[in-house]
N, C-alpha and C positions, 0 to 999 in steps of 0.2 A: 493696567498690566497689559503687557505685549503679548502679541499672537503667537502663540507656540509655532516654534519650526516644525514645518512639513516635511517628511522623511520621503525620499523617493522612494517610490516601489519597485518591485522586480516583476516584469513580465512574464507570464508562465510560457510564451511560444519559446521553444527551445531549451528551456530551463527547469528539465524533469529529468527523474530516471526511475525506472520500476526494473526491479530484479528479481528473478528469482533464484535464493540460494537454498542449494541441498541441505547444509549444515551449518550452523553455528554453535560453538561450544558455550559462549555466554551472551545471550540475546541483548542483553542490557550494556555489552561493551563487544560489539563485532570488530574484528580486526580487519585491518585492510587486506591481509593474505584472504581470508574468509570470504570477501566481496569482491575478490580480484580471481579469485580461482578458475582453472577451468571447467567447472562443472557449474559455474553461476551462467545464467541464460538472462540477457537483456530482453526484456519484454515490451518496453516502453513504446517503440514503433510499429509493433505488431497490433496494440492496442487502439481501437477506433478512438477519435477523437471526443465521442461521448461516452466511451465505453469502460471507464476505470473510475467505478463506484465503491469508493470507501465511506461508510456512514458510522457516525458514532452516537450512541444513545445513552445519555446518563439518566439513569431512572432515577426519581426522587423518593425520598423518604419524607412524608407528611407527620410530622409530630403536633400535639395540641397540649395543652398545658390547663390545669384547673383556673378557670375565669378568663384565661387569657382569649382576647377577642381573635387575636392573629395567629394563624397556623406557622407554624415554622416549618421549614424544610431544608434539606440538605441531601447532598451526592448519596446517591446508594451505590446500587451493580451499575457495571457498563457494559454495554453490548454492542461491538465491533461487527459492522456486515460487510463484506468484501465481494463484489462480482467483477466480472470483466467482459467485456465483449470484443472480441478480435477478429482480423482478416483471415478467412480460411481459403486454401487452394486446394487442398487433399494432396498437396506434394511434401516432399522430404525440406521444403522451404518454410513451412508451418512451424514457427518457434514454438509458439505456445501450446498447439498441439500435441506436440512431438514432448515438449518438457512437463507438460502438466496433464496426462492422463489421470483417469478416476482413481482415486485413491493416494497420489503422489503425494508425501508429505515433506515440509520443508518451510523455507519462510520467504515471504514478500517482502523486499526492502525497499522504501520511499526515500528520494532524495530530491528535495525542491529547491529552488532557486540559485541552482548551479547548473551552468550549461551542461548539458546531456554528453558530451563528448568528454568534457574534463574527468580525468582519471579519478577514482578513489583514493582519498588520501586521510591520512590521520586528521582529526580535528573536526573534520567533517559531520553534521547532524543528518542523520537519518531516523525513520520509523523502522521497527522490525516486528512484523507480524507472521507469528506461526500459523500456517494452515494445513489442510488437508482438502486436497481437489476433489470435489463433486463431478457430477455427470455434465459432460459440455453436451450442449446442445444446439443443434443447425438452426439457425435462424431463416425464415420464409424469405426465398429470393424479393428482392425489390428492384423494379426498372431502375436503369443507372446507377446502382451501387453496388458496392462490392459483395460478395457472398460474406458472411460472419457465424461466428458460434458466440454464445453467451454461456458462461460457467461460474459458479458460486464455487468460493474458495473459502471453505469454512475455516473459522477462526478457532484455533485447538488450543489455545494458551494466553498467558499475559502479553499484551501488545505494549512493545517498548517504545513511547513515544520521546521523540526529541533527545535519542541518546548519541552519544560522540563516538566516532569511529577512533579505535586505537591501534596504535604502531605495531603492535604485537603479531608474534609469527601465529 
């Protein structure tokens, strides 16, 4: 048997985009216009290098059967947790502080493996996460580091994973 072909990977450096999108009519099929609107905020480069924390927990259902030695498992509910740590200057240049005050609702859109500067186009793959912004908290100052804030973004509905951006208006 021949060795399988090794696919070339994509480095993460420069190949990601995180957006705050106030409204999306159909989160399962976001449009180019919705993801490019003037109200959309680019958050990627305001977030610290280790400050984007989107985790998914799949809660397992364990079942057993009469006399079966092996317990059976299958996927149960899903829990998405999302928090961000971002640079904080206390000026009008604080993109995230201004875009996501406590109580703000909308969508976080993640796009990976495409250069950050590439425009949103139809057929790109994104994740769409409905959120409500929680309380932003200032982190303690640390010598030789930027001032930062950390904020939970409560997931308020179904997360649409690997959906295709559509050309519609």
